[in-house]
VOGU-3710 file (C-alpha; in Angstrom, 3 decimals, decimal comma):
1> xxxxxxxxxx> 144,638/-95,551/104,663  143,858/-98,538/106,965  146,817/-98,579/109,660  147,953/-101,660/111,464  151,236/-103,262/111,966  152,508/-106,219/110,059  154,727/-108,542/111,862  156,837/-111,619/110,868  159,449/-113,287/112,673  163,023/-114,604/112,107
11> xxxxxxxxxx> 162,164/-117,027/109,423  160,635/-114,527/107,095  164,106/-113,599/105,725  163,103/-110,051/104,608  166,226/-108,002/104,022  166,496/-104,698/105,684  165,648/-103,005/102,368  162,735/-104,927/101,916  161,349/-104,618/105,465  161,661/-100,697/104,911
21> xxxxxxxxxx> 160,076/-100,710/101,780  156,982/-102,482/102,773  156,950/-101,357/106,375  157,245/-104,763/107,842  158,626/-105,636/111,449  159,814/-109,065/112,802  160,380/-110,800/116,323  163,658/-112,484/117,050  164,167/-116,071/117,504  167,540/-117,056/118,798
31> xxxxxxxxxx> 170,491/-119,114/118,141  172,565/-120,845/120,545  175,979/-122,299/119,934  179,344/-123,422/121,694  182,269/-121,192/121,297  184,960/-123,440/122,818  183,876/-124,015/126,192  181,302/-121,084/126,476  177,839/-121,389/125,335  176,428/-118,455/123,508
41> xxxxxxxxxx> 173,036/-117,328/122,589  172,237/-114,650/120,299  169,248/-113,062/118,512  168,391/-114,647/114,980  169,062/-111,085/113,491  168,056/-111,056/109,596  170,723/-108,331/109,012  173,519/-110,683/110,432  174,951/-107,986/112,768  176,560/-110,231/115,129
51> xxxxxxxxxx> 177,685/-113,055/112,980  178,117/-112,374/109,157  176,576/-114,579/107,095  179,262/-116,163/105,496  181,161/-116,800/108,756  177,952/-118,254/110,212  177,787/-120,858/107,478  181,672/-121,566/107,538  181,275/-122,007/111,114  178,812/-124,637/110,271
61> xxxxxxxxxx> 181,125/-126,196/107,683  183,867/-126,537/110,571  181,594/-128,205/112,839  179,775/-125,654/114,812  176,316/-126,876/115,690  173,628/-123,950/115,824  170,528/-124,811/117,816  167,586/-122,407/117,190  164,609/-121,457/119,685  161,068/-119,980/118,835
71> xxxxxxxxxx> 160,143/-116,486/119,805  160,085/-115,868/123,417  157,296/-114,505/125,500  159,488/-111,382/126,272  160,078/-110,908/122,619  156,460/-111,045/121,809  155,949/-108,392/124,551  158,534/-106,365/123,051  157,387/-106,111/119,422  153,625/-107,048/119,282
81> xxxxxxxxxx> 153,114/-105,759/122,887  154,772/-102,611/121,869  152,439/-101,729/119,095  149,385/-102,809/121,286  150,486/-100,096/123,915  150,424/-97,540/121,329  147,090/-98,417/120,333  148,038/-100,130/116,957  146,400/-103,308/115,847  148,813/-106,280/114,587
91> xxxxxxxxxx> 148,694/-108,680/112,018  151,331/-111,435/112,912  151,897/-113,544/109,821  154,255/-116,535/111,636  156,403/-119,286/110,634  154,720/-122,648/109,545  153,775/-124,203/113,001  155,070/-127,484/111,490  158,583/-125,671/111,797  158,078/-123,399/114,939
101> xxxxxxxxxx> 155,869/-123,220/117,796  155,973/-119,569/117,791  152,509/-119,122/116,373  150,771/-121,390/119,106  152,836/-118,966/121,828  151,425/-115,982/120,155  147,972/-117,389/120,207  147,842/-118,280/123,812  149,412/-114,767/124,765  146,713/-113,271/122,635
111> xxxxxxxxxx> 143,900/-115,160/124,408  145,460/-114,982/128,078  147,134/-111,507/127,982  146,698/-109,299/124,925  142,932/-109,380/124,536  142,439/-108,708/128,236  145,178/-105,753/128,719  144,276/-104,148/125,275  140,432/-104,705/124,661  140,275/-101,655/122,168
121> xxxxxxxxxx> 143,004/-103,412/119,723  143,463/-106,729/118,092  146,045/-109,004/117,152  145,272/-111,433/114,260  147,540/-114,243/113,839  148,089/-116,131/110,661  149,993/-119,553/110,314  151,738/-118,938/107,139  152,368/-122,628/106,366  155,927/-121,916/104,855
131> xxxxxxxxxx> 158,960/-120,134/106,042  162,253/-118,280/104,291  161,037/-115,862/101,667  157,708/-117,822/101,043  156,827/-116,396/104,422  158,501/-113,040/103,473  156,417/-112,738/100,328  153,348/-113,277/102,227  154,387/-110,602/104,507  155,043/-108,100/101,379
141> xxxxxxxxxx> 151,659/-108,991/99,966  149,819/-107,948/103,022  151,698/-104,864/103,019  150,490/-104,292/99,377  146,709/-104,951/100,514  147,278/-102,637/103,483  148,549/-99,742/101,248  145,347/-100,306/99,043  143,251/-99,438/102,111  142,002/-102,931/103,126
151> xxxxxxxxxx> 141,198/-103,576/106,845  143,245/-105,887/109,012  140,566/-108,550/108,846  140,277/-107,874/105,101  143,793/-108,572/104,364  144,030/-111,684/106,732  141,103/-113,309/104,982  142,837/-112,773/101,578  146,284/-114,057/102,846  144,457/-117,227/104,491
161> xxxxxxxxxx> 142,892/-117,889/101,280  145,965/-117,716/99,119  148,718/-118,634/101,556  149,049/-121,996/99,719  149,870/-120,406/96,334  153,393/-119,640/97,727  155,779/-122,197/96,601  159,109/-123,275/97,987  161,468/-125,553/95,955  165,004/-125,946/97,454
171> xxxxxxxxxx> 167,901/-128,213/97,226  170,489/-129,207/99,848  173,790/-130,731/99,516  172,596/-133,348/102,362  169,817/-133,989/104,301  172,185/-134,256/107,416  171,217/-131,039/108,879  167,468/-131,256/108,196  167,088/-134,912/109,474  169,088/-133,931/112,631
181> xxxxxxxxxx> 166,864/-130,999/113,313  163,684/-133,152/112,505  162,504/-130,562/109,971  161,871/-132,748/106,816  159,087/-135,413/106,343  159,901/-138,600/104,273  163,522/-138,131/104,226  164,832/-141,437/105,606  162,888/-143,949/103,708  162,934/-141,733/100,566
191> xxxxxxxxxx> 166,728/-141,223/100,510  168,433/-143,634/102,629  172,225/-142,939/102,587  172,846/-142,667/98,924  176,371/-140,775/98,197  176,127/-138,042/95,739  172,215/-137,732/96,127  171,041/-133,960/96,171  167,692/-133,913/98,078  165,029/-131,500/96,636
201> xxxxxxxxxx> 162,223/-130,508/99,128  159,175/-128,110/99,126  156,981/-126,893/101,841  153,733/-129,151/101,842  150,197/-128,284/102,540  150,778/-128,816/106,473  153,664/-126,600/106,336  156,450/-129,465/106,452  159,588/-129,479/104,793  159,064/-132,406/102,610
211> xxxxxxxxxx> 161,287/-134,463/100,438  159,950/-135,009/96,911  163,078/-135,807/94,723  166,239/-137,030/94,581  168,991/-136,467/91,859  172,424/-137,221/91,255  174,934/-134,241/91,357  174,528/-130,536/92,007  174,040/-128,973/88,417  171,348/-131,633/87,600
221> xxxxxxxxxx> 169,582/-130,797/91,092  169,481/-127,174/90,117  168,304/-128,015/86,480  165,334/-129,986/88,422  164,551/-127,039/90,478  163,925/-125,030/87,339  162,079/-127,862/85,727  159,433/-127,972/88,630  159,354/-124,310/89,077  158,386/-123,971/85,430
231> xxxxxxxxxx> 155,669/-126,409/86,165  154,221/-124,696/89,088  154,612/-120,875/88,535  151,701/-119,005/87,572  152,144/-115,957/85,334  156,062/-115,607/86,199  156,546/-112,641/83,774  154,623/-110,864/86,102  156,347/-111,531/89,252  159,597/-111,763/91,009
241> xxxxxxxxxx> 161,143/-114,920/91,855  163,071/-114,873/95,340  166,307/-116,960/95,346  167,655/-117,789/98,904  171,055/-119,637/99,470  173,197/-120,751/102,484  176,598/-119,270/101,210  176,118/-121,344/97,939  178,595/-121,235/95,151  178,403/-117,844/93,037
251> xxxxxxxxxx> 178,132/-120,279/89,859  175,651/-122,042/91,242  173,472/-119,041/92,185  174,128/-117,501/88,942  173,439/-120,547/86,929  169,985/-121,167/88,706  169,397/-117,322/88,284  169,977/-117,326/84,619  167,583/-120,484/84,055  164,923/-119,120/85,875
261> xxxxxxxxxx> 164,828/-116,000/84,012  165,341/-117,372/80,435  163,412/-120,571/80,989  160,808/-119,953/83,330  160,374/-116,239/82,309  160,152/-114,507/85,844  160,130/-110,696/85,383  163,264/-110,805/87,861  164,992/-112,993/90,444  166,022/-111,438/93,616
271> xxxxxxxxxx> 168,978/-113,086/95,392  169,791/-112,909/98,948  171,041/-115,160/101,921  168,756/-117,606/103,685  168,402/-116,676/107,303  169,976/-118,095/110,467  167,132/-120,118/111,624  166,177/-122,001/108,508  169,916/-122,112/107,513  170,963/-123,484/110,530
281> xxxxxxxxxx> 168,470/-126,507/109,773  169,179/-127,091/106,037  172,911/-126,345/106,189  175,645/-124,686/104,029  175,038/-124,235/100,388  171,372/-124,836/100,108  169,394/-122,957/97,435  165,535/-122,418/97,594  163,445/-120,541/95,023  160,050/-118,961/96,225
291> xxxxxxxxxx> 157,383/-117,833/93,708  153,560/-117,680/93,501  152,334/-120,778/91,569  149,784/-123,847/91,760  148,015/-124,226/95,133  150,176/-126,716/97,417  148,209/-129,721/97,720  151,002/-132,394/98,738  150,466/-133,655/102,338  146,746/-132,078/102,461
//
Protein backbone atom coordinates (compact mmCIF):
# COMPACT_ATOMS: atom_id res chain seq x y z
CA UNK A 1 0.00 0.00 0.00
CA UNK A 2 1.20 3.50 -0.84
CA UNK A 3 1.82 5.41 2.39
CA UNK A 4 1.37 9.14 2.76
CA UNK A 5 -0.60 11.41 5.08
CA UNK A 6 -3.86 13.03 4.01
CA UNK A 7 -4.54 16.35 5.72
CA UNK A 8 -7.43 18.81 5.63
CA UNK A 9 -8.24 21.82 7.80
CA UNK A 10 -10.97 23.06 10.12
CA UNK A 11 -13.46 23.65 7.32
CA UNK A 12 -13.61 19.97 6.27
CA UNK A 13 -16.16 19.18 9.03
CA UNK A 14 -15.21 15.51 9.30
CA UNK A 15 -16.32 13.96 12.58
CA UNK A 16 -13.80 12.14 14.74
CA UNK A 17 -15.37 8.85 13.68
CA UNK A 18 -14.88 9.61 9.98
CA UNK A 19 -11.36 10.97 10.49
CA UNK A 20 -10.43 7.78 12.29
CA UNK A 21 -12.13 5.50 9.76
CA UNK A 22 -10.41 7.18 6.82
CA UNK A 23 -7.13 8.00 8.61
CA UNK A 24 -7.35 11.72 7.83
CA UNK A 25 -5.73 14.50 9.85
CA UNK A 26 -6.42 18.23 9.86
CA UNK A 27 -4.84 21.57 10.68
CA UNK A 28 -6.63 23.90 13.07
CA UNK A 29 -7.89 27.26 11.98
CA UNK A 30 -8.90 29.56 14.84
CA UNK A 31 -11.89 31.47 16.17
CA UNK A 32 -11.87 34.63 18.30
CA UNK A 33 -14.66 36.33 20.21
CA UNK A 34 -15.38 38.65 23.11
CA UNK A 35 -16.33 37.14 26.46
CA UNK A 36 -17.42 40.24 28.34
CA UNK A 37 -14.47 42.57 28.01
CA UNK A 38 -12.01 39.73 27.47
CA UNK A 39 -10.85 38.75 23.98
CA UNK A 40 -10.56 35.00 23.56
CA UNK A 41 -9.05 32.92 20.77
CA UNK A 42 -9.62 29.19 20.48
CA UNK A 43 -8.68 26.52 17.94
CA UNK A 44 -11.50 25.62 15.54
CA UNK A 45 -11.85 22.11 16.88
CA UNK A 46 -14.12 19.82 14.85
CA UNK A 47 -14.94 17.80 17.97
CA UNK A 48 -16.32 20.87 19.77
CA UNK A 49 -14.14 20.20 22.82
CA UNK A 50 -13.94 23.83 24.00
CA UNK A 51 -17.39 25.23 23.21
CA UNK A 52 -20.08 22.59 22.48
CA UNK A 53 -21.81 23.02 19.12
CA UNK A 54 -25.24 23.96 20.46
CA UNK A 55 -23.77 26.51 22.86
CA UNK A 56 -21.67 27.98 20.02
CA UNK A 57 -24.70 28.66 17.85
CA UNK A 58 -26.76 29.83 20.82
CA UNK A 59 -24.01 32.36 21.55
CA UNK A 60 -24.38 33.63 17.98
CA UNK A 61 -28.14 33.92 18.44
CA UNK A 62 -27.47 35.99 21.56
CA UNK A 63 -25.19 38.38 19.67
CA UNK A 64 -21.68 36.96 20.01
CA UNK A 65 -19.67 37.51 16.86
CA UNK A 66 -17.09 34.86 16.07
CA UNK A 67 -14.19 35.97 13.88
CA UNK A 68 -12.29 33.26 12.03
CA UNK A 69 -8.66 33.01 10.98
CA UNK A 70 -6.79 30.79 8.53
CA UNK A 71 -4.34 28.07 9.46
CA UNK A 72 -1.24 29.66 10.99
CA UNK A 73 2.36 28.99 9.99
CA UNK A 74 2.96 27.41 13.41
CA UNK A 75 0.01 25.07 12.97
CA UNK A 76 1.16 24.02 9.51
CA UNK A 77 4.56 23.27 10.99
CA UNK A 78 2.97 21.24 13.79
CA UNK A 79 0.89 19.06 11.47
CA UNK A 80 2.47 18.97 8.01
CA UNK A 81 5.97 19.66 9.29
CA UNK A 82 5.43 16.91 11.85
CA UNK A 83 4.80 14.34 9.13
CA UNK A 84 7.76 15.53 7.07
CA UNK A 85 10.07 15.18 10.07
CA UNK A 86 9.03 11.52 10.19
CA UNK A 87 9.80 11.08 6.49
CA UNK A 88 6.13 10.94 5.45
CA UNK A 89 4.83 12.68 2.34
CA UNK A 90 1.69 14.80 2.72
CA UNK A 91 -1.36 15.42 0.55
CA UNK A 92 -3.01 18.62 1.82
CA UNK A 93 -6.55 19.17 0.52
CA UNK A 94 -7.36 22.72 1.56
CA UNK A 95 -10.46 24.82 2.02
CA UNK A 96 -11.46 26.76 -1.09
CA UNK A 97 -9.04 29.60 -1.81
CA UNK A 98 -12.09 31.85 -2.31
CA UNK A 99 -12.92 31.41 1.39
CA UNK A 100 -9.51 31.08 3.07
CA UNK A 101 -5.91 32.00 2.38
CA UNK A 102 -4.69 28.81 4.09
CA UNK A 103 -3.92 27.10 0.79
CA UNK A 104 -1.76 30.02 -0.36
CA UNK A 105 0.21 30.07 2.89
CA UNK A 106 0.79 26.32 2.56
CA UNK A 107 2.08 26.80 -0.99
CA UNK A 108 4.46 29.51 0.18
CA UNK A 109 5.74 27.37 3.06
CA UNK A 110 6.20 24.45 0.69
CA UNK A 111 8.29 26.54 -1.68
CA UNK A 112 10.26 28.49 0.92
CA UNK A 113 10.67 25.93 3.69
CA UNK A 114 9.50 22.35 3.27
CA UNK A 115 11.12 21.63 -0.11
CA UNK A 116 14.44 22.90 1.23
CA UNK A 117 14.34 21.31 4.69
CA UNK A 118 12.88 17.97 3.55
CA UNK A 119 14.23 17.37 0.02
CA UNK A 120 13.50 13.65 0.18
CA UNK A 121 9.79 14.17 0.86
CA UNK A 122 7.01 16.05 -0.81
CA UNK A 123 3.90 18.02 0.01
CA UNK A 124 1.18 18.02 -2.65
CA UNK A 125 -1.35 20.82 -2.18
CA UNK A 126 -4.86 20.89 -3.65
CA UNK A 127 -7.30 23.79 -3.58
CA UNK A 128 -10.57 21.88 -3.07
CA UNK A 129 -12.70 24.83 -4.28
CA UNK A 130 -15.28 23.87 -1.66
CA UNK A 131 -15.60 23.59 2.11
CA UNK A 132 -17.61 21.73 4.77
CA UNK A 133 -18.55 18.14 3.98
CA UNK A 134 -17.84 18.73 0.30
CA UNK A 135 -14.20 19.14 1.25
CA UNK A 136 -14.63 16.27 3.71
CA UNK A 137 -15.96 13.98 0.97
CA UNK A 138 -12.92 14.78 -1.17
CA UNK A 139 -10.64 13.86 1.73
CA UNK A 140 -12.49 10.56 2.18
CA UNK A 141 -12.22 9.79 -1.53
CA UNK A 142 -8.48 10.49 -1.39
CA UNK A 143 -8.26 8.01 1.47
CA UNK A 144 -10.14 5.35 -0.51
CA UNK A 145 -7.78 5.85 -3.44
CA UNK A 146 -4.77 5.60 -1.12
CA UNK A 147 -6.14 2.34 0.26
CA UNK A 148 -6.30 0.99 -3.30
CA UNK A 149 -2.53 1.48 -3.45
CA UNK A 150 -2.38 4.59 -5.61
CA UNK A 151 0.58 6.93 -5.17
CA UNK A 152 0.27 10.44 -3.82
CA UNK A 153 0.61 11.87 -7.35
CA UNK A 154 -1.99 9.49 -8.77
CA UNK A 155 -4.45 10.40 -6.02
CA UNK A 156 -3.81 14.12 -6.50
CA UNK A 157 -4.43 13.85 -10.26
CA UNK A 158 -7.76 12.08 -9.76
CA UNK A 159 -8.87 14.59 -7.12
CA UNK A 160 -7.90 17.57 -9.29
CA UNK A 161 -9.84 16.10 -12.21
CA UNK A 162 -13.00 15.40 -10.20
CA UNK A 163 -13.16 18.00 -7.41
CA UNK A 164 -15.86 20.07 -9.15
CA UNK A 165 -18.14 17.01 -9.12
CA UNK A 166 -18.66 17.57 -5.40
CA UNK A 167 -21.79 19.67 -5.00
CA UNK A 168 -23.05 21.89 -2.21
CA UNK A 169 -26.60 23.18 -1.86
CA UNK A 170 -27.30 25.10 1.32
CA UNK A 171 -29.99 27.33 2.79
CA UNK A 172 -29.65 29.80 5.63
CA UNK A 173 -32.21 31.86 7.50
CA UNK A 174 -30.55 35.12 6.55
CA UNK A 175 -27.63 36.37 4.48
CA UNK A 176 -26.58 38.68 7.32
CA UNK A 177 -23.71 36.50 8.49
CA UNK A 178 -22.40 35.61 5.02
CA UNK A 179 -22.60 39.19 3.82
CA UNK A 180 -20.84 40.48 6.96
CA UNK A 181 -18.07 37.93 6.43
CA UNK A 182 -17.85 38.76 2.71
CA UNK A 183 -18.34 35.10 1.85
CA UNK A 184 -21.21 35.06 -0.60
CA UNK A 185 -21.19 36.41 -4.14
CA UNK A 186 -24.15 38.10 -5.77
CA UNK A 187 -26.06 38.44 -2.51
CA UNK A 188 -26.83 42.15 -2.33
CA UNK A 189 -28.10 42.56 -5.86
CA UNK A 190 -29.88 39.22 -5.89
CA UNK A 191 -31.79 39.43 -2.63
CA UNK A 192 -31.88 42.98 -1.38
CA UNK A 193 -33.63 43.04 1.98
CA UNK A 194 -36.71 40.97 1.24
CA UNK A 195 -38.29 39.87 4.51
CA UNK A 196 -38.83 36.16 4.95
CA UNK A 197 -36.70 35.16 1.97
CA UNK A 198 -34.51 32.11 2.58
CA UNK A 199 -31.36 32.33 0.43
CA UNK A 200 -30.04 29.20 -1.24
CA UNK A 201 -26.40 29.12 -2.21
CA UNK A 202 -23.98 26.74 -3.87
CA UNK A 203 -20.21 26.43 -4.09
CA UNK A 204 -19.39 27.67 -7.60
CA UNK A 205 -16.61 26.64 -9.98
CA UNK A 206 -14.20 29.14 -8.41
CA UNK A 207 -14.99 28.06 -4.88
CA UNK A 208 -17.21 30.98 -3.92
CA UNK A 209 -20.44 30.62 -1.98
CA UNK A 210 -22.80 31.86 -4.68
CA UNK A 211 -26.43 32.86 -4.07
CA UNK A 212 -28.60 31.22 -6.73
CA UNK A 213 -32.18 31.13 -5.45
CA UNK A 214 -34.53 33.00 -3.14
CA UNK A 215 -37.45 31.13 -1.64
CA UNK A 216 -40.17 32.41 0.68
CA UNK A 217 -40.44 30.35 3.87
CA UNK A 218 -38.32 27.71 5.55
CA UNK A 219 -40.18 24.58 4.45
CA UNK A 220 -40.39 25.77 0.85
CA UNK A 221 -36.65 26.46 0.86
CA UNK A 222 -35.92 22.92 2.06
CA UNK A 223 -38.10 21.49 -0.71
CA UNK A 224 -36.16 23.62 -3.19
CA UNK A 225 -32.91 22.11 -1.89
CA UNK A 226 -34.40 18.66 -2.53
CA UNK A 227 -35.47 19.64 -6.05
CA UNK A 228 -32.06 21.04 -6.92
CA UNK A 229 -30.31 18.01 -5.43
CA UNK A 230 -32.49 15.64 -7.42
CA UNK A 231 -31.58 17.47 -10.63
CA UNK A 232 -27.84 17.40 -9.91
CA UNK A 233 -27.04 14.15 -8.09
CA UNK A 234 -25.34 11.39 -10.09
CA UNK A 235 -26.24 7.81 -9.17
CA UNK A 236 -27.68 8.80 -5.79
CA UNK A 237 -28.59 5.19 -5.02
CA UNK A 238 -24.87 4.38 -4.88
CA UNK A 239 -23.75 7.19 -2.57
CA UNK A 240 -24.15 8.68 0.87
CA UNK A 241 -25.37 12.28 1.04
CA UNK A 242 -24.00 14.40 3.88
CA UNK A 243 -26.34 16.83 5.63
CA UNK A 244 -24.67 19.47 7.80
CA UNK A 245 -26.52 21.94 10.00
CA UNK A 246 -25.82 24.87 12.30
CA UNK A 247 -28.07 23.76 15.15
CA UNK A 248 -31.16 23.64 12.95
CA UNK A 249 -34.52 22.44 14.27
CA UNK A 250 -34.72 18.67 14.49
CA UNK A 251 -37.99 18.72 12.55
CA UNK A 252 -36.30 20.55 9.67
CA UNK A 253 -33.37 18.13 9.66
CA UNK A 254 -35.67 15.10 9.66
CA UNK A 255 -37.90 16.63 6.98
CA UNK A 256 -34.96 17.24 4.66
CA UNK A 257 -33.36 13.86 5.36
CA UNK A 258 -36.61 12.02 4.64
CA UNK A 259 -37.09 13.79 1.31
CA UNK A 260 -33.48 13.23 0.27
CA UNK A 261 -33.90 9.52 0.92
CA UNK A 262 -37.35 9.10 -0.59
CA UNK A 263 -37.34 11.59 -3.46
CA UNK A 264 -33.69 11.74 -4.48
CA UNK A 265 -32.96 8.12 -3.56
CA UNK A 266 -29.63 8.35 -1.76
CA UNK A 267 -28.29 5.14 -0.27
CA UNK A 268 -28.09 6.97 3.06
CA UNK A 269 -28.00 10.48 4.52
CA UNK A 270 -25.42 11.18 7.22
CA UNK A 271 -26.25 14.10 9.56
CA UNK A 272 -23.70 16.14 11.51
CA UNK A 273 -22.99 19.66 12.73
CA UNK A 274 -21.60 22.31 10.45
CA UNK A 275 -18.14 23.15 11.75
CA UNK A 276 -17.17 26.28 13.71
CA UNK A 277 -15.45 28.09 10.83
CA UNK A 278 -18.14 28.01 8.16
CA UNK A 279 -20.83 28.00 10.84
CA UNK A 280 -19.55 31.38 12.03
CA UNK A 281 -20.02 32.73 8.51
CA UNK A 282 -23.42 31.24 7.65
CA UNK A 283 -25.16 31.64 11.00
CA UNK A 284 -27.45 29.46 13.10
CA UNK A 285 -29.94 27.09 11.45
CA UNK A 286 -28.10 26.89 8.16
CA UNK A 287 -28.54 23.51 6.49
CA UNK A 288 -26.36 22.20 3.68
CA UNK A 289 -26.31 19.01 1.64
CA UNK A 290 -23.20 17.59 -0.04
CA UNK A 291 -23.07 14.91 -2.70
CA UNK A 292 -21.39 13.79 -5.92
CA UNK A 293 -23.23 15.28 -8.86
CA UNK A 294 -22.94 17.01 -12.21
CA UNK A 295 -19.74 19.00 -12.63
CA UNK A 296 -20.14 22.51 -11.25
CA UNK A 297 -19.93 25.08 -14.03
CA UNK A 298 -21.55 28.19 -12.51
CA UNK A 299 -18.93 30.87 -12.10
CA UNK A 300 -16.41 29.16 -14.37
